[in-house]
Structures are given as structure tokens and as C-alpha cells.
C-alpha atoms as one frame of an Amber mdcrd trajectory, in Angstrom:
protein
  18.015  -2.846 -18.126  14.545  -1.632 -19.386  13.900   0.495 -22.551  10.437
   1.789 -22.846   8.852   3.703 -25.786   5.520   4.317 -25.615   2.811   6.623
 -27.876  -0.605   7.060 -26.330  -3.630   7.816 -27.825  -3.293  11.367 -28.214
   0.199  10.603 -29.734   2.281  11.823 -27.040   5.668   9.904 -26.444   7.079
   8.758 -23.435  10.586   7.232 -23.600  13.252   6.614 -20.943  15.937   4.050
 -19.984  16.664   2.422 -16.899  19.646   0.627 -15.588  19.069  -0.950 -12.014
  20.972  -3.560  -9.845  20.420  -5.425  -6.418  22.911  -6.639  -4.313  21.784
  -8.650  -0.970  23.829 -10.061   1.812  22.257 -12.335   4.584  23.726 -14.362
   7.356  23.648 -15.372  10.923  26.181 -14.892  13.750  26.863 -14.829  17.518
  25.867 -17.858  19.629  21.892 -17.970  18.494  21.272 -19.189  15.002  18.286
 -16.443  15.329  20.902 -13.711  15.104  20.650 -12.165  11.637  21.975  -9.479
   9.767  20.745  -8.719   6.351  22.109  -5.925   3.759  21.005  -4.640   0.502
  22.460  -2.204  -1.877  20.477  -0.961  -4.793  21.057   1.472  -7.705  18.654
   2.930 -10.108  19.352   5.367 -13.014  16.774   6.558 -15.012  17.038   8.599
 -18.337  14.696  10.595 -20.576  11.070  11.082 -18.793  10.896  11.034 -15.541
  14.806  11.150 -14.986  16.410  10.087 -11.900  19.447   8.594 -10.098  19.110
   6.376  -6.844  21.701   4.680  -4.715  20.276   3.115  -1.348  21.844   1.057
   1.637  19.827  -0.874   4.224  21.259  -2.600   7.006  19.016  -4.759   9.142
  20.014  -6.487  12.496  18.148  -9.027  14.677  19.341 -10.227  18.283  17.374
 -12.668  19.676  17.752 -13.054  23.477  14.844 -15.924  24.021  11.580 -17.267
  22.980   9.637 -14.215  24.401  12.115 -11.301  23.683  14.542  -9.812  20.960
  15.730  -6.382  19.891  15.777  -5.202  16.243  18.039  -2.302  14.561  17.849
  -0.691  11.026  19.839   1.869   9.253  18.876   3.318   5.841  20.667   5.497
   3.714  19.182   6.752   0.589  20.892   9.439  -2.250  18.195  10.398  -4.965
  19.105  12.983  -7.731  16.272  14.372  -9.811  16.744  17.004 -12.480  15.829
  20.018 -10.351  16.651  18.393  -6.562  18.785  16.138  -4.715  17.775  14.200
  -1.832  19.816  12.845   0.923  18.345  10.696   3.445  19.728   9.108   6.670
  17.288   7.239   8.819  17.776   5.170  12.024  15.548   3.305  14.165  15.488
   0.481  16.844  13.081  -1.682  19.151  12.396  -4.514  20.755   9.640  -7.596
  20.377   8.426  -9.036  23.767   5.945 -11.626  24.119   5.119 -11.445  27.727
   2.481 -14.290  28.086   1.511 -16.497  25.332  -1.487 -14.163  24.435   0.119
 -10.786  25.181   2.723  -9.323  22.455   4.168  -5.834  22.887   6.792  -4.127
  20.145   8.286  -0.883  21.014  10.120   1.344  18.237  12.011   4.595  18.714
  13.820   6.622  15.869  14.886   9.647  13.842  15.875  10.616  10.477  17.657
  13.451   8.854  17.015  14.520   5.067  18.434  17.271   2.880  16.459  18.221
  -0.188  18.183  20.949  -2.308  19.655  22.652   0.785  16.477  22.411   3.097
  16.862  20.219   5.974  14.216  17.878   7.618  14.856  16.220  10.996  12.256
  13.768  12.561  11.708  11.764  16.000   9.255   9.068  16.075   8.275   6.621
  18.598   5.406   3.606  18.466   4.316   1.307  20.837   2.238  -1.693  19.866
   0.084  -4.074  22.273  -2.010  -7.303  21.094  -3.974  -9.295  23.448  -6.156
 -12.178  22.885  -8.061 -14.450  25.417 -10.634 -17.298  25.235 -14.099 -15.954
  26.403 -17.763 -17.724  26.817 -18.634 -19.180  23.338 -15.859 -17.673  21.525
 -12.529 -15.651  21.242 -11.625 -12.068  22.258  -8.803  -9.953  20.639  -7.767
  -6.302  21.071  -4.747  -4.200  20.028  -3.713  -0.735  21.305  -1.283   1.430
  19.226   0.217   4.641  20.467   2.464   6.835  18.027   4.349  10.267  18.316
   6.420  12.145  15.574   8.207  15.429  15.603   9.174  17.114  12.707  11.194
  20.401  12.084  11.379  21.435   8.472  13.367  24.423   7.337  11.976  26.651
   4.665  11.940  25.212   1.142  13.510  27.223  -1.728  12.472  24.680  -4.650
   9.640  22.271  -5.028  10.023  19.406  -2.378   9.774  15.703  -4.274   8.193
  13.267  -2.156   8.385   9.323  -2.657   6.427   6.915  -0.208   4.991   3.633
  -0.588   1.084   2.984  -0.853  -1.729   0.310  -1.848  -4.906   0.741  -3.215
  -7.829   0.149  -1.108 -11.188  -1.893  -1.845 -12.287   0.948  -4.076  -8.954
   0.570  -6.295  -8.150   4.468  -4.930  -5.057   5.864  -3.151  -6.311   9.401
  -1.577  -2.812  11.613  -0.874  -4.125  13.994   1.998  -1.403  16.659   1.342
  -1.876  20.314   0.677  -0.032  22.048  -2.161   0.411  18.617  -4.388   1.428
  20.429  -7.890  -0.910  19.266 -10.610   0.374  16.698 -12.892   3.518  15.583
 -10.805   2.040  12.597  -9.671   3.651   9.432 -10.762   3.560   5.551 -10.095
   6.213   2.947 -10.198   6.531  -0.497  -8.812   8.116  -0.996  -5.341  11.604
  -1.339  -6.613  11.276   1.739  -9.018  12.170  -0.127 -12.107   8.679   0.204
 -13.948   6.961   3.313 -14.569   3.123   3.193 -14.855   1.300   5.735 -17.327
  -1.410   8.044 -16.415  -4.506   7.478 -18.273  -3.529   3.769 -19.456  -2.950
   2.487 -15.738  -4.246   5.188 -13.290  -5.917   8.837 -13.341  -5.516  11.495
 -10.823  -7.880  14.023  -9.807  -6.287  17.262  -7.775  -8.182  19.038  -5.174
  -6.815  21.670  -3.235  -6.093  19.634  -0.035  -5.737  16.185  -1.617  -5.046
  13.757  -4.733  -7.340  10.936  -5.670  -5.411   8.547  -7.617  -7.812   5.477
  -9.385  -6.408   2.354 -10.770  -7.592   1.610 -14.294  -8.865  -1.766 -14.572
  -6.890  -3.492 -17.249  -3.894  -1.455 -16.808  -0.317  -2.919 -16.071  -1.030
  -2.441 -12.216  -2.423  -5.639 -10.661  -5.096  -5.133  -8.303  -4.300  -4.870
  -4.595  -0.589  -4.065  -4.986   1.803  -2.023  -3.101   3.060   0.795  -5.393
   5.708   3.679  -5.386   4.096   6.946  -5.397   5.959  10.248  -6.455   4.535
  13.714  -6.329   5.849  17.348  -6.039   4.835  19.577  -3.398   4.993  23.602
  -4.144   7.806  25.239  -1.778   6.550  25.480   1.835   7.935  27.934   4.447
   9.750  26.650   7.464   7.582  24.686  10.120   7.539  22.357  12.863   4.921
  19.523  13.086   3.730  17.554  16.118   1.563  14.639  15.650   0.294  11.992
  18.462  -1.839   8.811  17.240  -3.827   6.404  18.808  -5.350   3.574  17.292
  -7.329   0.622  18.960  -9.474  -2.349  18.163 -11.788  -4.971  19.634 -13.000
  -8.488  18.123 -15.555 -10.873  19.532 -15.573 -14.155  17.415 -18.127 -16.714
  18.328 -16.932 -20.490  18.198 -20.079 -22.220  19.688 -23.839 -21.947  19.633
 -26.401 -21.049  16.612 -24.242 -17.972  15.836 -20.860 -19.942  15.451 -19.060
 -18.536  12.810 -20.118 -14.728  13.436 -17.391 -12.099  14.247 -18.238  -8.602
  15.643 -15.479  -5.811  15.415 -15.027  -1.935  16.114 -11.708  -0.051  15.145
 -10.708   3.518  16.133  -8.128   5.391  15.005  -7.520   9.470  16.481  -4.616
  11.754  15.339  -4.058  15.345  17.015  -1.564  17.466  14.690  -0.053  20.924
  15.886   1.804  23.222  13.164   3.988  25.859  14.133   4.991  28.413  11.239
   5.379  32.083  10.691   3.044  31.540   7.477   0.377  29.155   9.338  -2.473
  29.961   6.378   0.347  27.434   4.464  -0.860  24.414   6.174  -4.003  22.422
   7.421  -3.155  20.477  10.531  -4.990  17.102   9.926  -6.704  15.950  13.007
  -8.318  12.850  12.574 -11.057  10.882  14.393 -11.836   7.507  12.643 -14.483
   5.194  13.487 -15.271   1.521  11.782 -17.471  -1.105  12.822 -18.774  -4.223
  11.199 -19.505  -7.979  11.067 -18.389 -10.952   9.383 -19.891 -14.266   9.226
 -18.665 -17.537   7.991 -20.927 -20.443   7.337 -20.343 -23.542   5.040 -18.100
 -22.201   2.231 -19.417 -18.793   2.238 -18.263 -15.682   3.939 -20.265 -12.547
   4.403 -19.131  -9.049   5.357 -20.440  -5.505   5.969 -18.919  -2.417   7.849
 -19.513   1.349   8.175 -16.666   4.082   8.445 -16.705   7.398   9.194 -13.839
   9.392   8.910 -13.503  12.692  10.091 -10.689  14.604   9.077 -10.081  18.475
   8.069  -8.147  17.338   4.960 -10.574  14.584   3.381 -13.550  14.027   5.699
 -15.970  11.088   4.249 -18.088   8.189   5.473 -18.168   4.780   3.628 -20.168
   1.582   3.621 -18.472  -1.702   2.440 -20.172  -5.064   1.827 -18.837  -8.580
   0.575 -20.017 -12.030  -0.062 -17.461 -14.597  -0.930 -17.442 -18.423  -1.902
 -14.400 -20.846  -1.584 -14.295 -24.322  -2.021 -11.799 -27.053  -2.984 -12.953
 -30.333  -5.169 -10.303 -33.022  -4.313  -6.518 -32.042  -4.170  -6.178 -30.292
  -7.528  -9.145 -27.648  -8.242  -9.902 -25.047  -5.956 -13.025 -22.297  -7.042
 -13.971 -19.044  -5.892 -16.536 -16.323  -6.510 -17.009 -12.892  -4.704 -19.275
  -9.887  -5.133 -18.176  -6.486  -3.417 -19.532  -2.963  -3.312 -18.108   0.007
  -1.623 -19.827   3.486  -1.453 -18.007   6.755  -0.099 -19.178  10.192   0.091
 -16.602  12.838   0.620 -18.477  15.312   2.808 -16.482  18.329   2.408 -17.379
  18.596  -1.675 -20.747  16.305  -1.456 -18.713  14.008  -4.275 -19.828  10.169
  -4.039 -17.939   7.171  -5.378 -19.332   3.432  -5.754 -17.231   0.568  -6.993
 -18.749  -2.778  -7.690 -16.568  -5.865  -8.548 -17.924  -9.658  -9.319 -14.851
 -11.861  -9.327 -14.504 -15.607 -10.016 -11.362 -17.748  -9.771 -10.094 -21.369
 -10.772  -7.040 -22.497  -9.799  -6.248 -26.394 -11.082  -2.879 -28.192 -10.687
  -2.482 -30.199 -13.865   0.765 -32.344 -12.676   2.702 -32.258  -9.614   4.438
 -29.317 -10.775   2.154 -27.605 -13.332  -0.598 -25.116 -12.557  -3.098 -23.213
 -14.370  -4.725 -20.076 -12.865  -7.637 -17.998 -14.444  -9.618 -15.196 -12.652
 -12.318 -12.915 -14.094 -13.671  -9.743 -13.024 -16.435  -7.632 -13.721 -15.907
  -3.861 -12.585 -18.304  -1.112 -12.492 -16.850   2.435 -10.991 -19.019   5.236
 -10.816 -17.944   8.849  -9.071 -17.431  12.466 -10.023 -13.916  12.075  -8.318
 -12.824   9.298 -10.918 -13.143   8.120 -14.437 -16.759   6.256 -14.767 -15.712
   2.725 -15.962 -17.334  -0.656 -16.515 -16.251  -3.990 -18.086 -14.133  -7.197
 -17.917 -10.823  -8.054 -16.536  -9.578 -11.534 -17.197  -6.009 -12.866 -16.198
  -4.787 -16.281 -17.366  -1.456 -17.955 -16.085   0.152 -21.110 -16.442   3.138
 -21.749 -13.995   5.764 -24.539 -13.588   7.552 -24.890 -10.375  10.007 -26.928
  -8.744  12.938 -26.942  -6.266  14.823 -25.217  -8.756  12.950 -23.378 -11.443
   9.948 -21.379 -11.552   8.507 -20.576 -15.324   5.482 -18.776 -15.501   3.505
 -17.402 -18.977   0.316 -15.358 -18.804  -2.276 -13.442 -20.743  -4.275 -10.871
 -19.345  -7.136  -9.069 -21.603  -9.536  -6.331 -20.599 -12.318  -4.885 -22.511
 -13.787  -1.479 -20.705 -15.878   1.351 -21.462 -15.956   4.748 -20.091 -18.197
   8.047 -20.917 -15.236   9.105 -23.195 -13.736   5.909 -24.888 -13.836   2.096
 -25.261 -10.796   0.227 -24.898  -9.123  -3.182 -25.277  -6.111  -4.154 -23.042
  -3.879  -7.496 -23.952  -0.644  -8.262 -21.837   1.460 -11.152 -22.625   4.225
 -12.108 -20.053   6.869 -14.705 -19.740   9.051 -14.939 -16.687  11.938 -17.373
 -15.890  13.552 -17.977 -12.299  16.538 -20.365 -11.711  17.551 -21.073  -8.131
  21.363 -22.294  -7.392
């Protein structure tokens, strides 16, 4: 049970209560102990602001044939009720994993879903094929991957706004870009992946709404951990009936040098292409997102240092951009109990459709020390500077200190987070204290 009451700097109050529960069951079956079944049943009920009720059932099956072949199946049922819409989702998929040779792995997946939201039906079929290959070559190692995807979606006309819920993660710029036309301003909300915690706009993140996308910026010092996966919720204006067909191809090559004067150097290139077609009696309501994305770069590992530099060109009708990223990292261990690391990184991105620029610079230091066999202390300090017309300009410090006790049955953790940040409109300090206790039986 969570009871949340918050008053922000503008004296606006957010108040809601959450009841949540989860039951999980795992078992092995059949002649092979690797055959597994995993089941989970979840419930979430939230009253007050951001009200909703969600019931979810997930069933996973894994059938092991031998060391080189296995099949898997998953069924998902989710019933979500919002104040203005009800959604029922049924999703079924199955596939195989095959290790044809020690250096060649193939995974195939096919599936479909049916979703009904306030009387509007969406049906979807999809298929994916992933191939990974690695091989020793002169002076080093060569790896490659090929990913093929096909998706076909059939959407009835909507009479009410559509509620979209998906998982997303912040990239190296601490941003999430949602490429979707018709996102209603003010509708974006973020939660943790279990849905039991709601983050707050202006405190934990900011959102900029543009005609064909929404840009979400994590605020350093807020409650959202850096690099975390979050549950993203937003509302889309009612859309006419339409069918969407999407074909995707992704490929990557990497060459790592293991010998000679350039030992530790890695060169790589990645490509992603997407072709999308949308048929509708109102074609002006949609933008087909055809994508051509090329990323190339290099990393170099020498002594206890790791350097990375890469460039990305992203050609897209919804949000075209190009980006340059670099980082330098030092990582060292002193004895069995002390580990130190430091990293400097910068990302520069230009959105070419509106000529906006974004730059994020971070300097991070970390100390991890084992006090006793079961007691650990971890301290991370980060300086961050964010500039860009599509985000809230911010610079300042973010520090995280935690003390953890771990043994076979008990995990106890206490921590302190402190941040001091400055933006063009305000100066703010964040202090967060937390204590957690987990007992295993």
C-alpha cells in the first residue's frame, strides 16, 4: 500500500492511494529439468490523481530439447480501467532458440495480439528472426548480427482518446523521444515498471510536446534513477481506422583487435532500416515513419582506461537527427575490497527538422568499498550540465551514498541522495533518504 501526498512549488497538490499485489509461481516439469513454467498474477488499484485499475496475468513456458535447441511460449492478459477508457489486451507469442554451431545462434518469434479499448479493436501480427555470428579472424575476433522483423496492424476507428502504456529507458542524454503524432499535451506520465510509483513532472522529469513527438527529459536529482527502465503512459487523440504494415532490418558488424600494436581497439558499424505504409480513408492524419539509421564508431581499451567515440545519422520523417557521442572511463581495483572508477562523457545531438540542438556533459566518480564480509558502502558523485532548447537547461551536482548489508537470508540497505541543481528559472536542492529490508526464506 502506498499513500502519496505532494505539494509542489506552485502549491499544486497531487494525492493518490495505491494498493498492489503480485503472486508468482515457478516450476520445472517433464523429463528435462530445464523445462520451466513461470506464472504471475498482478493487481494494481490507484485512486485519486492518475486513477486506474489493472489486472495482469502472464504465463511463460520453456521446452528444452537439447543443448542446441529449445522452444518458448508466452501468453499475456491485461485488463486496465481508466476513468475514461477500458482496455483489454490478449497477446500470444512463441518461438525457438537454436545454436546451430558454437558461433552461430538463431532465434525466431511469431505472435499476435488483440486489444479492445472502449469498443475500438486493434489486431496485430508480428514475426522476428535474429541471427548472431562470431568467429576468430587474423589479429582478433569478428562478430555480426542480422535482425529481420515484420509487423501488420489493423486498427478500427476510435471514438475516444487512446491510452498508450509501454516500457522505455532513458538514453545516454537522459532523454526519451516518443515518435507519435497526436500526443495530447499534458498527458505524459511516468511510473516505475511495476506501476506502484508515479513520478512527477517538473520534479522528476520535463516534457516538451512537438507536433510529431514528445521529448521527455530526466531531471538529475529527482526520483528516477539514471539509466532506469520506466513505464511510460500517454494519451493520443482519437484516430480514424487505419492499417499499418512495417518491415524492419537491423545489422551490425564489429572487429576487435586482440594482437599487435592496436590490441584493445574495436571498430563497429550498425544499421537500422524501417519501411512503413499506412492505409486510411484519412491519410493526412498519419505520418509513415520510414527510417534509415547508421551508427559507426570505435572503442579502445588500454591499461585501465576505456575510450569510446561514435557518430549516428538518423534519417526519419518523424524525428530526424544526427548525434556525436564520446566517453573516457577509468576503472581500477585496489586489493579485494576497494574499487574506484571515473568517467567523462558528452553527447551532442541536432534535430534537423527544426534545427534545435542538445548537449549533455557528465563527469562521474564512484567508490565501492567492502567494509566486512557482508557490509558494503557505495558512493557516486556526478556533475551534469544539460543545454538545449528542447530540454530544461540544468547544471549541478548529484550524489548517491548507500550502505548495504547482505548475507544468504537478509538484505538491508540504507541510502542518502543529495543534489544541488541550477537552471535559468530556479535553484533547487533534493534530499532523499531511503531504507529497504528483504528477508528470504
